[in-house]
N, C-alpha and C positions, 0 to 999 in steps of 0.2 A: 349200220351207221351210214351216213351220207359221206362217202369217201371223197365226193367232189369238193367238200369243204376243207379238205386237208390242204395245207399250204406251208408257208415258211415257218409259222409258229404253232402249227397244229398238226399232230401226227397220231396214227393209230398203230397199236401193237397187239400181238398175240399175248393176252394176259397170262396164259399158262406158261409162257416162256420167259416172262419178265421176273427177275429176282428183285427182292426188296431188301433194304430200303432204297427209295429213289432219291437221288442227290443231284443237284445242279451245281456245276462248278466251271471254272475257266480251264482253258487248255493248258496242259503241262508238257514239257519236253518228253518225247518218246511215247506219247499217247497213241494207241493203235485201235483200229476198229475194222470191221468188214462191211464196207458200204453196200447197201442194197443193190444187187445186180452185178457185184464184183465177187469172183470166186474166192479170192485170197484176202488176207488182212493187209492193211497198209497203215502207215503213220498218218495222223491227221495232217501233219505238215505236207506230206506227199499228196494227199487228197487235195488240199488247198492249191498246191502248185499245179497239179493236173487240171484243176477246174479254173485256174487263172483268177483266183480270189485275191484281191488287193490286200496287202499286209495290214493296213489300218482296219479292214473289216475282219480279218482273222483274229485280231486281238479282242474284238467285241463279241465273238461267237461263243455262247455257252454250250456246255455238254450236259446231256442227261445220262446219268449212270444208274444202272440197276444192279444192285449187289456188287458194286465196285467195278462193273464193266460198262464201257460206253455202249449205250443203246440208241442214242440220237445225237448227231451233230446238228444242233438246233438251227433251223433255217436252211438245212441242206439235205442230209440223208439219214435214214434210220439204219440200224445194223441188221445184217442178214439173220442174225440169231433170233430176232423178235418179229420177223415179218409175218404178215397174215397170209395163210395159204388155205387149201381145201380142208385141212384138218383142224383149223381154228374153230374153237367153240365159244370162247369169251374174248372180248375185245376191250382194250384199255385205250381211252382217248385222252391224250395229253396236250395241254396248251401252255405255252410259256408266254408270259406277259412281261415285256421289258420296260422298265421305267426310265 
């Protein structure tokens, strides 16, 4: 795939690591994920604070869950658990269109 096209609302995942069903939902208190490039998990709230994301934008940010686990903080980062690496054989391309 053309990874150059990845952006705020387009992401690529290792398909063999993604669990189904995929669900899009809003953020809930206590949500945790492991942002790509970060070794440990953190709350979505802490991620937003560290990235200095304004509160009004935080409320509008959807999450993509795979099998009940956050795999993408849409518009920001994917989770380490579904990142593409040298062992990836199949790729899932996901795009979220907000109305």
